[in-house]
A tleap script that builds the chain and sets N, CA, C and O, in Angstrom:
source leaprc.protein.ff14SB
mol = sequence {
  NASN VAL PRO VAL ARG VAL GLU ILE ALA ARG
  THR ALA VAL GLU TRP HIE GLN GLY LEU SER
  ASP ARG GLN ALA LEU ALA GLN GLY ASP GLY
  MET LEU PHE ASP PHE GLY ALA PRO GLY LEU
  TYR GLY ILE THR MET ARG ARG MET HIE PHE
  PRO ILE ASP ILE LEU TRP LEU ASN GLU LYS
  TYR GLN ILE VAL HIE LYS VAL GLU ASN ALA
  VAL PRO ASP SER TYR PRO THR VAL TYR VAL
  SER PRO ALA PRO ALA ARG TYR VAL LEU GLU
  VAL PRO ALA GLY TRP VAL ARG LYS ASN LEU
  CLEU
}
set mol.1.N position { 26.065 -24.137 59.786 }
set mol.1.CA position { 27.067 -25.099 59.387 }
set mol.1.C position { 26.976 -26.381 60.216 }
set mol.1.O position { 27.989 -26.921 60.661 }
set mol.2.N position { 25.770 -26.847 60.409 }
set mol.2.CA position { 25.557 -28.085 61.161 }
set mol.2.C position { 25.378 -29.223 60.159 }
set mol.2.O position { 24.459 -29.173 59.341 }
set mol.3.N position { 26.224 -30.238 60.203 }
set mol.3.CA position { 26.084 -31.335 59.228 }
set mol.3.C position { 24.837 -32.167 59.490 }
set mol.3.O position { 24.484 -32.454 60.634 }
set mol.4.N position { 24.190 -32.541 58.412 }
set mol.4.CA position { 23.033 -33.430 58.453 }
set mol.4.C position { 23.264 -34.493 57.385 }
set mol.4.O position { 23.520 -34.173 56.224 }
set mol.5.N position { 23.174 -35.748 57.783 }
set mol.5.CA position { 23.286 -36.848 56.815 }
set mol.5.C position { 21.897 -37.001 56.190 }
set mol.5.O position { 20.928 -37.302 56.887 }
set mol.6.N position { 21.806 -36.791 54.867 }
set mol.6.CA position { 20.498 -36.779 54.223 }
set mol.6.C position { 20.334 -37.892 53.209 }
set mol.6.O position { 21.279 -38.320 52.546 }
set mol.7.N position { 19.108 -38.336 53.119 }
set mol.7.CA position { 18.656 -39.170 52.015 }
set mol.7.C position { 18.007 -38.191 51.047 }
set mol.7.O position { 17.224 -37.338 51.465 }
set mol.8.N position { 18.321 -38.302 49.759 }
set mol.8.CA position { 17.816 -37.338 48.785 }
set mol.8.C position { 16.661 -37.936 47.993 }
set mol.8.O position { 16.764 -39.030 47.438 }
set mol.9.N position { 15.558 -37.189 47.953 }
set mol.9.CA position { 14.386 -37.567 47.158 }
set mol.9.C position { 14.373 -36.680 45.915 }
set mol.9.O position { 14.256 -35.459 46.015 }
set mol.10.N position { 14.496 -37.317 44.720 }
set mol.10.CA position { 14.593 -36.560 43.467 }
set mol.10.C position { 13.469 -36.847 42.482 }
set mol.10.O position { 13.295 -36.104 41.516 }
set mol.11.N position { 12.708 -37.902 42.705 }
set mol.11.CA position { 11.657 -38.272 41.748 }
set mol.11.C position { 10.285 -38.085 42.382 }
set mol.11.O position { 10.161 -37.986 43.602 }
set mol.12.N position { 9.262 -38.037 41.543 }
set mol.12.CA position { 7.890 -37.880 42.043 }
set mol.12.C position { 7.514 -39.001 43.002 }
set mol.12.O position { 6.827 -38.758 43.995 }
set mol.13.N position { 7.946 -40.208 42.725 }
set mol.13.CA position { 7.646 -41.339 43.613 }
set mol.13.C position { 8.318 -41.119 44.969 }
set mol.13.O position { 7.700 -41.320 46.015 }
set mol.14.N position { 9.581 -40.707 44.945 }
set mol.14.CA position { 10.303 -40.460 46.199 }
set mol.14.C position { 9.720 -39.269 46.954 }
set mol.14.O position { 9.654 -39.298 48.183 }
set mol.15.N position { 9.295 -38.222 46.245 }
set mol.15.CA position { 8.674 -37.063 46.904 }
set mol.15.C position { 7.385 -37.479 47.591 }
set mol.15.O position { 7.114 -37.074 48.722 }
set mol.16.N position { 6.595 -38.286 46.904 }
set mol.16.CA position { 5.311 -38.723 47.463 }
set mol.16.C position { 5.510 -39.601 48.699 }
set mol.16.O position { 4.772 -39.467 49.675 }
set mol.17.N position { 6.481 -40.480 48.668 }
set mol.17.CA position { 6.740 -41.368 49.802 }
set mol.17.C position { 7.358 -40.616 50.980 }
set mol.17.O position { 6.924 -40.773 52.122 }
set mol.18.N position { 8.370 -39.802 50.697 }
set mol.18.CA position { 9.025 -39.042 51.750 }
set mol.18.C position { 9.388 -39.920 52.940 }
set mol.18.O position { 9.947 -41.004 52.778 }
set mol.19.N position { 9.064 -39.437 54.141 }
set mol.19.CA position { 9.329 -40.182 55.371 }
set mol.19.C position { 8.122 -40.983 55.838 }
set mol.19.O position { 8.139 -41.547 56.933 }
set mol.20.N position { 7.082 -41.038 55.023 }
set mol.20.CA position { 5.872 -41.782 55.397 }
set mol.20.C position { 6.194 -43.228 55.736 }
set mol.20.O position { 7.059 -43.844 55.113 }
set mol.21.N position { 5.497 -43.760 56.722 }
set mol.21.CA position { 5.567 -45.160 57.162 }
set mol.21.C position { 6.841 -45.501 57.934 }
set mol.21.O position { 6.994 -46.643 58.368 }
set mol.22.N position { 7.745 -44.567 58.117 }
set mol.22.CA position { 8.929 -44.842 58.946 }
set mol.22.C position { 8.550 -44.645 60.411 }
set mol.22.O position { 7.631 -43.893 60.734 }
set mol.23.N position { 9.262 -45.325 61.275 }
set mol.23.CA position { 8.967 -45.233 62.702 }
set mol.23.C position { 9.741 -44.125 63.403 }
set mol.23.O position { 9.326 -43.662 64.466 }
set mol.24.N position { 10.861 -43.694 62.825 }
set mol.24.CA position { 11.675 -42.661 63.471 }
set mol.24.C position { 12.695 -42.112 62.483 }
set mol.24.O position { 12.896 -42.659 61.399 }
set mol.25.N position { 13.328 -41.028 62.883 }
set mol.25.CA position { 14.424 -40.426 62.137 }
set mol.25.C position { 15.482 -40.059 63.170 }
set mol.25.O position { 15.215 -39.278 64.083 }
set mol.26.N position { 16.669 -40.614 63.031 }
set mol.26.CA position { 17.726 -40.402 64.014 }
set mol.26.C position { 18.186 -38.947 64.026 }
set mol.26.O position { 18.148 -38.267 63.001 }
set mol.27.N position { 18.619 -38.476 65.190 }
set mol.27.CA position { 19.219 -37.153 65.281 }
set mol.27.C position { 20.414 -37.109 64.338 }
set mol.27.O position { 21.202 -38.052 64.272 }
set mol.28.N position { 20.539 -36.010 63.615 }
set mol.28.CA position { 21.634 -35.883 62.657 }
set mol.28.C position { 21.284 -36.386 61.268 }
set mol.28.O position { 22.065 -36.220 60.331 }
set mol.29.N position { 20.108 -37.005 61.127 }
set mol.29.CA position { 19.653 -37.498 59.827 }
set mol.29.C position { 18.527 -36.608 59.307 }
set mol.29.O position { 17.893 -35.878 60.068 }
set mol.30.N position { 18.293 -36.681 58.008 }
set mol.30.CA position { 17.199 -35.924 57.410 }
set mol.30.C position { 16.891 -36.440 56.022 }
set mol.30.O position { 17.558 -37.333 55.500 }
set mol.31.N position { 15.855 -35.849 55.437 }
set mol.31.CA position { 15.516 -36.138 54.045 }
set mol.31.C position { 15.491 -34.811 53.313 }
set mol.31.O position { 14.825 -33.865 53.733 }
set mol.32.N position { 16.230 -34.753 52.205 }
set mol.32.CA position { 16.288 -33.562 51.373 }
set mol.32.C position { 15.526 -33.833 50.085 }
set mol.32.O position { 15.864 -34.743 49.329 }
set mol.33.N position { 14.497 -33.034 49.847 }
set mol.33.CA position { 13.712 -33.121 48.618 }
set mol.33.C position { 14.302 -32.113 47.639 }
set mol.33.O position { 14.344 -30.918 47.929 }
set mol.34.N position { 14.753 -32.584 46.492 }
set mol.34.CA position { 15.275 -31.719 45.438 }
set mol.34.C position { 14.233 -31.695 44.332 }
set mol.34.O position { 14.065 -32.665 43.592 }
set mol.35.N position { 13.532 -30.560 44.233 }
set mol.35.CA position { 12.459 -30.445 43.253 }
set mol.35.C position { 12.946 -29.953 41.891 }
set mol.35.O position { 12.150 -29.827 40.960 }
set mol.36.N position { 14.234 -29.677 41.767 }
set mol.36.CA position { 14.806 -29.345 40.465 }
set mol.36.C position { 14.701 -27.898 40.051 }
set mol.36.O position { 15.516 -27.429 39.257 }
set mol.37.N position { 13.716 -27.171 40.567 }
set mol.37.CA position { 13.516 -25.766 40.223 }
set mol.37.C position { 12.731 -25.105 41.347 }
set mol.37.O position { 11.971 -25.779 42.043 }
set mol.38.N position { 12.897 -23.806 41.538 }
set mol.38.CA position { 12.136 -23.119 42.577 }
set mol.38.C position { 10.638 -23.186 42.313 }
set mol.38.O position { 10.190 -23.130 41.168 }
set mol.39.N position { 9.880 -23.306 43.386 }
set mol.39.CA position { 8.425 -23.344 43.304 }
set mol.39.C position { 7.837 -23.334 44.705 }
set mol.39.O position { 8.557 -23.218 45.696 }
set mol.40.N position { 6.521 -23.456 44.769 }
set mol.40.CA position { 5.813 -23.512 46.049 }
set mol.40.C position { 5.398 -24.956 46.284 }
set mol.40.O position { 4.384 -25.409 45.753 }
set mol.41.N position { 6.175 -25.673 47.072 }
set mol.41.CA position { 5.989 -27.106 47.280 }
set mol.41.C position { 5.363 -27.379 48.643 }
set mol.41.O position { 5.829 -26.884 49.670 }
set mol.42.N position { 4.299 -28.175 48.629 }
set mol.42.CA position { 3.583 -28.503 49.848 }
set mol.42.C position { 4.068 -29.798 50.477 }
set mol.42.O position { 4.431 -30.748 49.782 }
set mol.43.N position { 4.066 -29.821 51.809 }
set mol.43.CA position { 4.471 -30.988 52.581 }
set mol.43.C position { 3.329 -31.341 53.533 }
set mol.43.O position { 2.769 -30.463 54.189 }
set mol.44.N position { 2.986 -32.624 53.605 }
set mol.44.CA position { 1.965 -33.077 54.549 }
set mol.44.C position { 2.578 -34.129 55.477 }
set mol.44.O position { 3.681 -34.625 55.245 }
set mol.45.N position { 1.844 -34.444 56.511 }
set mol.45.CA position { 2.288 -35.444 57.488 }
set mol.45.C position { 1.553 -36.772 57.247 }
set mol.45.O position { 1.283 -37.519 58.188 }
set mol.46.N position { 1.238 -37.052 55.997 }
set mol.46.CA position { 0.533 -38.277 55.618 }
set mol.46.C position { 1.327 -39.513 56.043 }
set mol.46.O position { 2.491 -39.672 55.675 }
set mol.47.N position { 0.691 -40.372 56.810 }
set mol.47.CA position { 1.257 -41.640 57.290 }
set mol.47.C position { 2.578 -41.452 58.050 }
set mol.47.O position { 3.449 -42.321 58.025 }
set mol.48.N position { 2.707 -40.306 58.723 }
set mol.48.CA position { 3.896 -40.054 59.547 }
set mol.48.C position { 3.651 -40.569 60.958 }
set mol.48.O position { 2.517 -40.593 61.438 }
set mol.49.N position { 4.733 -40.982 61.613 }
set mol.49.CA position { 4.641 -41.548 62.958 }
set mol.49.C position { 5.438 -40.761 63.987 }
set mol.49.O position { 5.524 -41.178 65.143 }
set mol.50.N position { 6.016 -39.643 63.598 }
set mol.50.CA position { 6.825 -38.840 64.515 }
set mol.50.C position { 6.840 -37.398 64.011 }
set mol.50.O position { 6.655 -37.164 62.817 }
set mol.51.N position { 7.057 -36.429 64.900 }
set mol.51.CA position { 7.091 -35.024 64.489 }
set mol.51.C position { 8.415 -34.663 63.817 }
set mol.51.O position { 9.445 -35.289 64.069 }
set mol.52.N position { 8.369 -33.653 62.967 }
set mol.52.CA position { 9.561 -33.188 62.263 }
set mol.52.C position { 9.580 -31.662 62.198 }
set mol.52.O position { 8.556 -31.003 62.382 }
set mol.53.N position { 10.759 -31.120 61.934 }
set mol.53.CA position { 10.913 -29.728 61.531 }
set mol.53.C position { 11.087 -29.747 60.014 }
set mol.53.O position { 11.731 -30.642 59.467 }
set mol.54.N position { 10.510 -28.755 59.341 }
set mol.54.CA position { 10.548 -28.685 57.880 }
set mol.54.C position { 11.171 -27.352 57.479 }
set mol.54.O position { 10.740 -26.297 57.945 }
set mol.55.N position { 12.173 -27.400 56.626 }
set mol.55.CA position { 12.836 -26.182 56.156 }
set mol.55.C position { 12.787 -26.125 54.631 }
set mol.55.O position { 13.131 -27.093 53.952 }
set mol.56.N position { 12.361 -24.992 54.106 }
set mol.56.CA position { 12.363 -24.758 52.657 }
set mol.56.C position { 13.604 -23.936 52.345 }
set mol.56.O position { 13.879 -22.939 53.013 }
set mol.57.N position { 14.358 -24.354 51.325 }
set mol.57.CA position { 15.626 -23.721 50.981 }
set mol.57.C position { 15.614 -23.253 49.533 }
set mol.57.O position { 15.048 -23.912 48.660 }
set mol.58.N position { 16.241 -22.114 49.288 }
set mol.58.CA position { 16.346 -21.652 47.900 }
set mol.58.C position { 17.505 -22.363 47.204 }
set mol.58.O position { 18.106 -23.280 47.764 }
set mol.59.N position { 17.810 -21.938 45.992 }
set mol.59.CA position { 18.856 -22.615 45.209 }
set mol.59.C position { 20.262 -22.447 45.806 }
set mol.59.O position { 21.186 -23.175 45.442 }
set mol.60.N position { 20.416 -21.489 46.718 }
set mol.60.CA position { 21.698 -21.287 47.394 }
set mol.60.C position { 21.701 -21.954 48.771 }
set mol.60.O position { 22.583 -21.698 49.590 }
set mol.61.N position { 20.720 -22.800 49.013 }
set mol.61.CA position { 20.560 -23.525 50.286 }
set mol.61.C position { 20.311 -22.584 51.463 }
set mol.61.O position { 20.622 -22.922 52.605 }
set mol.62.N position { 19.751 -21.408 51.189 }
set mol.62.CA position { 19.378 -20.480 52.254 }
set mol.62.C position { 17.944 -20.781 52.675 }
set mol.62.O position { 17.089 -21.049 51.830 }
set mol.63.N position { 17.682 -20.737 53.962 }
set mol.63.CA position { 16.339 -21.012 54.478 }
set mol.63.C position { 15.417 -19.854 54.129 }
set mol.63.O position { 15.701 -18.703 54.461 }
set mol.64.N position { 14.298 -20.165 53.451 }
set mol.64.CA position { 13.313 -19.139 53.115 }
set mol.64.C position { 12.045 -19.290 53.953 }
set mol.64.O position { 11.229 -18.370 54.015 }
set mol.65.N position { 11.878 -20.447 54.599 }
set mol.65.CA position { 10.711 -20.667 55.464 }
set mol.65.C position { 10.979 -21.906 56.307 }
set mol.65.O position { 11.748 -22.782 55.913 }
set mol.66.N position { 10.335 -21.972 57.477 }
set mol.66.CA position { 10.471 -23.166 58.306 }
set mol.66.C position { 9.198 -23.386 59.112 }
set mol.66.O position { 8.481 -22.447 59.457 }
set mol.67.N position { 8.944 -24.645 59.396 }
set mol.67.CA position { 7.860 -25.054 60.290 }
set mol.67.C position { 8.500 -25.962 61.327 }
set mol.67.O position { 9.155 -26.948 60.990 }
set mol.68.N position { 8.303 -25.619 62.586 }
set mol.68.CA position { 8.847 -26.434 63.662 }
set mol.68.C position { 7.772 -27.353 64.223 }
set mol.68.O position { 6.606 -26.974 64.338 }
set mol.69.N position { 8.178 -28.549 64.564 }
set mol.69.CA position { 7.337 -29.525 65.254 }
set mol.69.C position { 6.019 -29.813 64.524 }
set mol.69.O position { 4.947 -29.758 65.126 }
set mol.70.N position { 6.105 -30.116 63.246 }
set mol.70.CA position { 4.922 -30.580 62.509 }
set mol.70.C position { 4.612 -31.988 63.024 }
set mol.70.O position { 5.465 -32.874 62.978 }
set mol.71.N position { 3.407 -32.183 63.506 }
set mol.71.CA position { 3.049 -33.453 64.149 }
set mol.71.C position { 2.169 -34.306 63.240 }
set mol.71.O position { 1.450 -33.774 62.394 }
set mol.72.N position { 2.224 -35.618 63.408 }
set mol.72.CA position { 1.411 -36.514 62.574 }
set mol.72.C position { -0.073 -36.170 62.573 }
set mol.72.O position { -0.735 -36.293 61.543 }
set mol.73.N position { -0.601 -35.743 63.714 }
set mol.73.CA position { -2.030 -35.415 63.797 }
set mol.73.C position { -2.425 -34.181 62.998 }
set mol.73.O position { -3.613 -33.884 62.878 }
set mol.74.N position { -1.446 -33.451 62.444 }
set mol.74.CA position { -1.777 -32.263 61.653 }
set mol.74.C position { -2.297 -32.615 60.259 }
set mol.74.O position { -2.860 -31.759 59.578 }
set mol.75.N position { -2.115 -33.869 59.829 }
set mol.75.CA position { -2.612 -34.280 58.511 }
set mol.75.C position { -4.132 -34.133 58.501 }
set mol.75.O position { -4.773 -34.594 59.445 }
set mol.76.N position { -4.737 -33.525 57.504 }
set mol.76.CA position { -4.290 -33.255 56.132 }
set mol.76.C position { -3.762 -31.843 55.867 }
set mol.76.O position { -3.720 -31.419 54.712 }
set mol.77.N position { -3.362 -31.110 56.899 }
set mol.77.CA position { -2.766 -29.791 56.669 }
set mol.77.C position { -1.619 -29.906 55.665 }
set mol.77.O position { -0.819 -30.840 55.714 }
set mol.78.N position { -1.561 -28.939 54.762 }
set mol.78.CA position { -0.456 -28.859 53.803 }
set mol.78.C position { 0.390 -27.653 54.196 }
set mol.78.O position { -0.088 -26.519 54.212 }
set mol.79.N position { 1.647 -27.917 54.508 }
set mol.79.CA position { 2.587 -26.849 54.848 }
set mol.79.C position { 3.264 -26.390 53.564 }
set mol.79.O position { 3.817 -27.200 52.820 }
set mol.80.N position { 3.216 -25.068 53.307 }
set mol.80.CA position { 3.794 -24.507 52.088 }
set mol.80.C position { 4.550 -23.235 52.449 }
set mol.80.O position { 4.075 -22.428 53.248 }
set mol.81.N position { 5.709 -23.063 51.869 }
set mol.81.CA position { 6.468 -21.832 52.061 }
set mol.81.C position { 5.797 -20.700 51.289 }
set mol.81.O position { 5.326 -20.918 50.172 }
set mol.82.N position { 5.742 -19.499 51.859 }
set mol.82.CA position { 5.214 -18.362 51.097 }
set mol.82.C position { 6.200 -17.876 50.033 }
set mol.82.O position { 5.825 -17.121 49.136 }
set mol.83.N position { 7.454 -18.306 50.131 }
set mol.83.CA position { 8.487 -17.924 49.154 }
set mol.83.C position { 8.885 -19.153 48.347 }
set mol.83.O position { 8.904 -20.261 48.881 }
set mol.84.N position { 9.200 -18.973 47.076 }
set mol.84.CA position { 9.648 -20.114 46.280 }
set mol.84.C position { 10.894 -20.769 46.877 }
set mol.84.O position { 11.764 -20.095 47.429 }
set mol.85.N position { 10.958 -22.088 46.755 }
set mol.85.CA position { 12.098 -22.863 47.236 }
set mol.85.C position { 12.369 -23.980 46.241 }
set mol.85.O position { 11.462 -24.452 45.556 }
set mol.86.N position { 13.614 -24.394 46.169 }
set mol.86.CA position { 13.959 -25.542 45.326 }
set mol.86.C position { 14.027 -26.819 46.153 }
set mol.86.O position { 13.724 -27.906 45.661 }
set mol.87.N position { 14.429 -26.677 47.415 }
set mol.87.CA position { 14.645 -27.835 48.278 }
set mol.87.C position { 13.758 -27.758 49.522 }
set mol.87.O position { 13.383 -26.674 49.970 }
set mol.88.N position { 13.437 -28.916 50.059 }
set mol.88.CA position { 12.816 -29.012 51.374 }
set mol.88.C position { 13.645 -30.007 52.175 }
set mol.88.O position { 13.961 -31.098 51.700 }
set mol.89.N position { 13.990 -29.612 53.395 }
set mol.89.CA position { 14.742 -30.484 54.291 }
set mol.89.C position { 13.854 -30.846 55.474 }
set mol.89.O position { 13.343 -29.967 56.167 }
set mol.90.N position { 13.674 -32.143 55.702 }
set mol.90.CA position { 12.926 -32.624 56.860 }
set mol.90.C position { 13.924 -33.224 57.843 }
set mol.90.O position { 14.735 -34.076 57.482 }
set mol.91.N position { 13.851 -32.768 59.086 }
set mol.91.CA position { 14.747 -33.227 60.150 }
set mol.91.C position { 13.912 -33.515 61.393 }
set mol.91.O position { 12.761 -33.084 61.466 }
set mol.92.N position { 14.465 -34.235 62.378 }
set mol.92.CA position { 13.705 -34.538 63.585 }
set mol.92.C position { 13.239 -33.257 64.290 }
set mol.92.O position { 13.954 -32.255 64.303 }
set mol.93.N position { 12.049 -33.298 64.867 }
set mol.93.CA position { 11.528 -32.156 65.624 }
set mol.93.C position { 12.540 -31.744 66.680 }
set mol.93.O position { 13.153 -32.588 67.334 }
set mol.94.N position { 12.705 -30.449 66.838 }
set mol.94.CA position { 13.654 -29.914 67.795 }
set mol.94.C position { 14.984 -29.516 67.174 }
set mol.94.O position { 15.774 -28.805 67.794 }
set mol.95.N position { 15.233 -29.973 65.948 }
set mol.95.CA position { 16.492 -29.682 65.279 }
set mol.95.C position { 16.662 -28.173 65.075 }
set mol.95.O position { 17.740 -27.633 65.323 }
set mol.96.N position { 15.600 -27.488 64.622 }
set mol.96.CA position { 15.691 -26.043 64.375 }
set mol.96.C position { 16.035 -25.323 65.675 }
set mol.96.O position { 16.955 -24.506 65.701 }
set mol.97.N position { 15.324 -25.608 66.732 }
set mol.97.CA position { 15.547 -24.928 68.015 }
set mol.97.C position { 16.980 -25.183 68.513 }
set mol.97.O position { 17.631 -24.277 69.034 }
set mol.98.N position { 17.452 -26.396 68.351 }
set mol.98.CA position { 18.788 -26.766 68.832 }
set mol.98.C position { 19.904 -26.158 67.991 }
set mol.98.O position { 20.940 -25.769 68.530 }
set mol.99.N position { 19.710 -26.071 66.690 }
set mol.99.CA position { 20.791 -25.709 65.787 }
set mol.99.C position { 20.708 -24.342 65.135 }
set mol.99.O position { 21.719 -23.844 64.639 }
set mol.100.N position { 19.543 -23.721 65.119 }
set mol.100.CA position { 19.413 -22.443 64.409 }
set mol.100.C position { 19.098 -21.265 65.315 }
set mol.100.O position { 19.163 -20.119 64.869 }
set mol.101.N position { 18.763 -21.509 66.559 }
set mol.101.CA position { 18.407 -20.383 67.438 }
set mol.101.C position { 19.531 -20.031 68.379 }
set mol.101.O position { 19.397 -19.110 69.184 }
savepdb mol mol.pdb
quit
């Protein structure tokens, strides 16, 4: 029950852009990708300038998978949940450790 102020990405253009080319993401902020239906959605660190934690959520907003501290140098790695998810939440690195453990 930790509040996160999110920007929502709902279109293919917004999904592709994501957080790319931004210089930072403030603590308490995030980007929520709403893919409209459950599936196996990949996330990359293309043109990223800071590390993030990535959470895949089902239709009930339950976490089905997470990656902590995905770093820009990991590109072209594609991070994918092994379980279907409808949403992906990207938050600043360290958020999972601080708020979920």
